[in-house]
N, C-alpha and C positions, 0 to 999 in steps of 0.2 A: 732482718727486723722491719715488722709493719710500719706505717705512717704513724698510726696511733702510739706504738712504743717508742718510736724517735721523738714524738712530741712529749711524752712522759719523761724522757732521759732525764732532764735537769731537776725533776721532783721526784725521783724514783723513791728516795729515802721518806720523803715527806708523805707520798701515798702509800708506802707500807705502813708508816705509824697510823695515817689516817684511818686505816681499816678497823683499830680498837676504837678510836674516837667514836667514828660513825656507828660501829656496832652497840658501842655503849649508849648514846644517843637516843637510838632506836628502842632500848631495851622496856620490858614491861613485867609486872608479875602476874597480869592476868594470861592464863593458859592459852585460850585462844589467840589473844592479841600477839602472844609471843610466838605461837605457831604460825601465824600470818606474816609476822615481820620476819621470821627465819626465812619464810618461802620467798619473799620480797628481797631479802638480801643477798639469797642464791641466783635470783635472775637480775642483779645490779649489770649495767651494759659497761660502755668505756669510761664511764665516769669523767667524761671530758670538762664537765661544769667545776669538781672540785680542781682538775688539773688546772682549768684557768684561773680559779682562785690562788693557787700556789705559785703559777709562773708570775702573775701581774704582782704578787706581793713580791718575790723574789727580784722583780725588775725594780722595784723601789727601796729594796733592803733586805733584812735578813727576816726568816719566818718566824713567827712568836705563837704563843698559847692562842692569842686573838685569831690568829689564822687558821688555825683548826677549827675555832669555832664558826668562824665565817664560812669555811667550807661545809661544815655539817649542817649548819643553818641552811645553806643553800642546797645541798643535797635531800634534806627532809621537806623542803618547801617543793623541789620538783618531783619527789616520790608522791607527794600528796596529790598535786596537780594532775599528776600521770592518771593516778587512780581515779581521781573526780572525773577527768577527761574521759575515760573509759566508760563511766557509768552514764556521764551526757551522750558520748556517741552510740551506746549500748554496742560496745565492743568487746570481744571476747577472748582476744590475742593480744599479747603485748611481748614483742621482743620473741616471738616464735612459741611462747609460753602462754599457757592459761591467764588470763588477767583476774584480779582478786574479785571483782563483781560474776565472773563467769564461776569459781569455785564456791564462793561464800555469799553469793547474792548482792544485790545494789546497797541495801541497807547498811550491812555490816562494811561493804567498800568504803561507803560515804563518811560511816564513822572511822575506820581505820584511816582514811585522808585527814579527818578533823585531828587525829590522834596525833599524825605525824605533823602536822602543821602545827598544832599546840605543842609539840617536844622542841621545834623550832625556836618558837618564841619563848618558850621558858629558858632554852639554854643561853640565849641572849641575855636575857634578864639576869639570869643568875651570876653570869658573867659580868653584869653591868656595861654589855657592849651596845650601849643605847645608838651610836652612832651606825653600827652596821644593821642594828634592827631597824632604824629609820630607812636605810637603803632597801631592806628586803621587803619591807611593808610597803614601800611605794611599787615594787616590782608586783606583788600580789593585789594591790588595787588595780594595777594597769593591766594585768593578765585579765583580771574579771572583767574589766570595763572591754578590753579586745574582744574576747568572747562573746559578749552580749551585743556589741557592735557588729559582729558577724554574723551571728542569729538574725538580728534585725535586719540587715542589708541581703542577707541570702534569702529571706522570704519574700522582698520585692524583687531580687535581681537587678537592683541598680547601683553596684558598685562603680565607682570611678576610680582611675588610678591612684587619686589622693586619697580616698577612703582606704585601698586598699593597702597603701603605706602606712596609713593610720594602723590598721588591723594588725599586720604582721609585726610593726613596731612595738606594739602594746602586747600581742599574744605569745610571740617568740623571742623578739630582741631585748625586752625589757629586763628578761631573767638572765640572759648572757650579759648584759650590761650590767647588772647587779653583781654578777660573780666578779668581773673585772675592776668595779669599783670597791667592793669589799675586799677584794685582795691587796688593793692599794691602802686603802683605809685602814686593814687591819694591822700594817706596819708602821703607820701614823705618816704616810705621804700627805703632801701639801695638799690643800684643797683643790689647787689648779692642777696637780696630777691623778688625783681621784676622778674630777671632772671629764680630762683628758682619757683616764680610762673608761669612764662611764661611756663615752661617745665611741671609743674605740670597740667596746663590746656591743652597742648598739649596730655600729656598721657591720661588724663580724655576723650578727644575729639575724639582720636583714639580709646579708648575703647568703647565709645559711638557708633561712626561709625562701628565699627567692628560688636556691637550687632545688629544695624540696619541691617546689610548683613546677620546676623543668622536669624532673624525674617522672612526673606523672606524663610525660610527653615522649619519655625514653622508650626503646623496645623493650618490652618484657621478657626476661631469659625463658620464661615458661610459654608465652603465646608467642613471641615472636613480633610483637607490635604494640604501641602504646596503650597502658591500660583505660586511662581518663576517668580514672576513680574519682577524682575532684569534680568532674562534670558530673558523674553519677549521683555525686551527693549535692548537687547544686551548688558547688563553691565555684564563684568566679575568682579565679586568679590572674595575674598580669597577661599571660599570653592571650587569654581569651578576651581578658578587657581590652587590649590593644585592638585584636582582631576586630572586635565588634565596633570599636572605635573608629578604626580605619575604613571598614568596608560601607557599601550603601546601606542606605536605611532597610530596604526591602529584606536584603539578605541577612543583615543583622537581627530584624525581627523575626525571620524563619529558624534561625540559630537559637536565639531564645527561647521560642516557643518549644524546640525540642528540648532544652535544658529544664524547661518547666513543665512540660507534660510528658516527655518521652524519655526521661533520664535514666529509667531502667533498660531501655531498648537499646542493646549492646551494637546493632547495626546501625541505629539512628547517632548514637553517642560517638561513633566512629566517623560520621559524618562530618560532626562539629570538631572532632579533633584535627580531622584534614583541612577543614576551614581555617583552623588556629595555624596549622603550618605553612599553608598557601598564602596566608595574608602575611604572613612573616612575624607572628606572634612570638616564635622560639627566638629569632635572631635580636629581636626589639629586647626581650626579657634578659637573653645573654648580656646583651650591652649594660644594661640597668645593674645585673649582678655584678659585672666587672667594675661599675663606677665604685659600687661599695666596697668591693675588694681593694680596689687602689685606695680609698679613704682609709680604709684600716690600716694597710701598709704604710700609708704615709705617716700617720700617727706613730707607728712602732720606728720608722726612722728617726724620729726627732729623739730618741734615746741611742747611747753608744753600742757598738757592735757587742754582744754576748752570746754565750750558748742559750740563755733564756730567751733573749730576741729572737734567735733565730727559731726555737721553738713555738714561739708565738706565731712567727711569720707562716711557720709548716702548719700549724692549726688554722689559719685563714686559708691558704692553699687547698687543705683537706675539706674546708667547708664546701668550696665550689668545685671540688675535680671529684667527689666521691661519686660512687655508683649506686649508692642506696643511702 
């Protein structure tokens, strides 16, 4: 049994039932839209976000119709943001398959993303789940702010560690945070518990993103060495931010010059990767990831031992141990 299957085990029945809820939530009478939505549905990944909604709901009570609404809202929002991200990044592959903008062009992709977002909003309004809608709307706002903040800072290449954490909290952690908070909220958990789950999700999301940034410095199974893809896209993540901060001014300036002007030159980017590794950027970043992993686990340990808590702990461990 895979790690993902172990994580899902306490909510297997709910996830099976969720399939029909989510399929219905995405439905449309427009033939083109129906065709694209069916394509999207076939490409769905591990669905760890709805799993997180159901697990955090079960941690606080029995799953209700509101929990299925919360899980569907989150998955619709997540799908919409992935489509919009592919358009912004001009990316033509998603999970090994062609992206929507690759197959149907950017204009249609943007409209499909808007459609999915509107379906999520309507779902919450129709069920009068305004408390769930508020949590999700905050996530949408923060994700947009995070994307714009990253664009602004990447142009100037002046990202500090404080700004880096602000960006990843907004861009990545806030959606995972809303999953955990909405799960608890959907079963009428106390406000204290909802806020606790929101913080748990934030710590989990930050650890997850830090791991993503570390994977860029892991040896690729294809070429046998780090890809440095973030550097090629002029993205300053924590390993390089630390290395630049701790090195002498002259060397840091040289490395920034390569990122700014020679980011497409593989040989020169390899020099920056080596600089980051030699400067201790990887060890520092791993230590930071461990801090957030521990914070997330500490919150879970406030709850009684159960299969659900064990699955949530396994999800945290998966976030920091995964190989891709």
